[in-house]
N, C-alpha and C positions, 0 to 999 in steps of 0.2 A: 422475467421480472414479475409477471403476474403469478407465476408458479411459486416464487419466493413468498408472495403475500397471501397465498392460499386462494388465489383467483384462477379463473379459467386460463389455461395456457394457450397463447397465440403464437404459432410457429411462423418463421419467415415465409414459408410456402403459402401460408394463409393470410398474410398481412399485405394489404394493397398499399402502394405508394404512388406518387405523382410522376410527372414526366416533363422534361425540357423538350418541347415539340414531341418527337416520337421516341426520344431516348429516356429510358426509365431513370428517375432521380428521386431521392427522398425529400429534397427541398430545393428552393431556388438559389439561396445564397451558397456560393462556392461550387455550384453545379451548372447553372444555365449561363450561356453567353448572352449578356444583356442586349447586345446589338442585333442578334439574329434569332434568339430563341425565347419562347414564352413558356412560363411554367404553368402547368395544369395540375391541380391537386388530384387525389385519387377519385374524387367525386365528379370531376369535370373533364376527365381525359377525353379528347375529341379525335384522336388519331387511331382509333380501334386497336389500342395497345393494352394488353393485360399486364400491368406492372405489379410485380410482387417484390417483396423485400429481398428475395434470394436471386433475382435476375437483374440486378443493377450492379454497376461498378461504383466504388466509393473513393473518396480522397484519402489523404494521409497527412500526418504531422511529421515534419522533418526537423531534426536538430541542426541549427546553424553551425554549431561547433564541431560536429562530426557527421560525415556522410554515412557512417555505419549505423547511426541512431535514428530510428524512425518507427512509426507504427501506423497502421491503417485506422482511419477515424471517420466518424459519421458527419461531423460538422466542423467548420473553421473555428468555432468557439471552443472546440476540444484541444486546440493547439495553444498552449499557454505561453505567452510572451515571457513571463517570469522565468520559464525554463528553456527559453531560446528556441521554441518550436514555431515553425511557420507552416501555413496550409499549402498542400500540393493538390491541384485539381485532379479529378479522376483520369482525365486524358493524359496526364503527365506522370502518374505514379510509377508506371513501368520504367520509364527512362530515368527518373530521379531516385527511386528506392529499389528498383528491381522487382517490384511486386505488382501484380494485378489485384487490387483490393476488392475481393468478393466479400459477401456478408460474413462468412466464417472467419475472415481475417480482421474484421473491424472491431476495434476496442471501443467500449463505451464507459461512462462514468458510473457513479454509485452514490447512494444516500447513506450517510453515517450519522447516527444519533441514538438517543435513548428510547425514542418511540418505536422504531422498527429495527434497531440494531444496525444491520447492514443489508441493503438490497441494491441490486444493479438498477441503473436508471439512464435514460437518454438525455435528460436535461434537468435543470433545477426545478422545472415545473412538476417533475415526478417526486419531488421531496417537499411536500407541504409542511411537514413538521421537523424534518431533519436537514442536515447540511449536504449540499451536492458537491462532489469532487469530480473534476474531469479525469480521464483515464490515467494520465501520468501522475497527478497528485494522489489519486486513489491508491496507486501502487506504491509510490514513494512514502507516503505518510501512514498508510494503513495496511499495506501488504495484500490488497485485493485486486483482482483483475476480472473484467467482465467482457464478454463478446456479444456482438449483435445477434449472431445466430449460434444455436447449439449445434455442435458438430457430431454427427453420428457415424460418419465414414472413417476408415482407418487412416486416411491421409492426414487429416488434421490441419490446423493452420501452420503457416511457416513461422519460424522463430522471429521475434522482433525485439525492439529496444526494451519493452516491458519484461520480456522473458529474461534478458540479461540482468535487469534490475532485480528480478526475483532471486537470481543466483547471488547477486551482491548482497541482498538483504539476508539471505541464509548465512553467508560467510560472515557478515557483520554480527549477526546474533551469536554465531559460534565463537567469534573472537570475544564478544562481551561476556559470554558464558564462561569462557576460559579465564578471563580476567577476574570475574566475580569469584570463581572457585579459588583462584590464587589468593585473593585478599581474605576470603573466608578462612583458608588454611593458615595464612599468616596470623590472622586474629586469634585463631585457636591456639597456635604455637605460642604467641606472645602472652595469651591469657594463662596458659599452663605454666609458662616460664615465670610470669609475674607472681602467680600463686605460690610457686615453689620458693622463689626468693623471699616472699613475704613470710612464709612459714619458717624458713631458716633464720630470718632476722628476729622473729618472735621468739623462737626457741633459744637463740643466742642471748637475747635480753633477759629471758626468764632465768636462764642459767646464771647470768651475771648477777641478777638480783638475789638469787639463792646464795651465791658465794658471799655477797656483801653482808647478808643477814647472819650467816654462819661465822663470819670473821669478826663480828662486833664483840667487844669485851663483855663479860658477864655483868659487871657493874652497871654498864649502860642499859643492858636488857632489864636489870632489876629496877633501875630508876624509872625506866619506861613503864614497867608494870605498876609501880607504886603510884606514879602520876596518873 
């Protein structure tokens, strides 16, 4: 995100996060067991744990309408109720989604607007001049995806719901493109046909007028000239 804005790039390996007791976690909400764990931010970790962004497990957003639709996420706020997604805690993502959500799997949102155009973002706090979109809406409405960590290895992240939506978006664009081409072709054909019919009618009327003038009696023509 900093790289998109021309700022110094901070990798996940360099970014410190907090912990729930001794378990590395990016935040308290959705990660810590309130009855048995205390959240410590990156500045106050007391368990001699060095927590970086790339050595934590993250949660996920699961679609209530389909067990096949899910994606790893940073925060419960990334799971939009309007799109029937609910939060899955990190300890349960493997059993619910089949994925261990490491940082390279985690989808994040983005800022869309006139000021910056498009940049990836973790929350609306990163979009002071533009509009923040969570991961699902960012993909659905604008066709963009962002990951928490940049992947440099060959394995890459596992396919998820947003990857399938990307394919759907491409297919939709192709269908719309085909439909547009059809209507453009029809308009051209109709335009040419209309022009041809108009020319034929004009020619027919002109010929009819010539015939009427040539068939008038000479006396009528003479009287017309005198008048």
